[in-house]
N, C-alpha and C positions, 0 to 999 in steps of 0.2 A: 443902451449905454455900455461902453466898454470900460470896465472897472480898472483896467491896467493903464488907462489914459488920464486918471485923476491926478491932479497936481495940488499938493498942499504946501504951505510955507512952514518954516520952522516953528513959528508961534502957534499955528493951528495944531501941529503934531505934538509939541511939547507942553503947551499950556502956559508958556512964559515967553516974554519978548526976546530973551537971549537964545532960545532954542536949546535949552539945557536938558540933558537926559543923563541917566546913569547906565553905563554898560555893565551888564551882569553875566554875560557869557560870550564866548567867541569860539567858532568852530570852522573847520575847512568846509568848503562847498565843492562838490564834485561834478564833473561832466557826466551826462547820461547819454547812452547810445542804445537805440532800440529798446528804450524803457528800462535799461539796466545801468547801474552805476559803474563808471570806470574808475581807475585809480588816479586819473588826472584831476588835480585840484585847479579849478578855474576861478574861484572867488572865495572870499571869507564871509561867514555869516556872523553878524554881530547882534546879540540880543540886548535891547535897550528898554528901560522902564522910565516913565515920566511921572515923577511925584506930583507935579503941578497940574497934571491932566488925569487925576484919579488913578494913578499908578497903572495907566494904560501901558501895555507891553507890545513892542513890535520887533520883528526880525528885519534887519537891514542887510541886503546883499551888497558887498563891496568888491568891485572887480579889480581894484588895485591890490595886488598881492603883497605890496610893500607896506602893509598896514602898520601903523606905528604903535598900536595897542596889541599886547601879547597876553597869552594865558598867564604867564608869570607875573606880569604887571597887575592883572586882576587879582591874583592870589596875594600879592604884596599889599593890596589895598582892601583886604578882607572880602574879596569876591565881587567888589563893585568899584567903578571908577567914573567920576563925573565927566561928562562930555559936553563941549560946546562946539557946534559945527554949523557951517553955512550950507552944508549939503547933507544933512542928516536924513 
């Protein structure tokens, strides 16, 4: 079995029907070449925790660099922000 081919729906990941999680961190994701990190940002990494699923934590790679959530927004909300997404 190839673990990268598993597909879960929002309710399975979050533990609730709405697919709600809390963003607790965001960082740039970099391209790698020959096993070494380059300076090119290719995605954003979003750290999300799910209170309804035993506080399970996952990292989500988001390829859209126009992410609407910023580090500043997380800081304004005390380091966490509630998320509802159909593609979490």
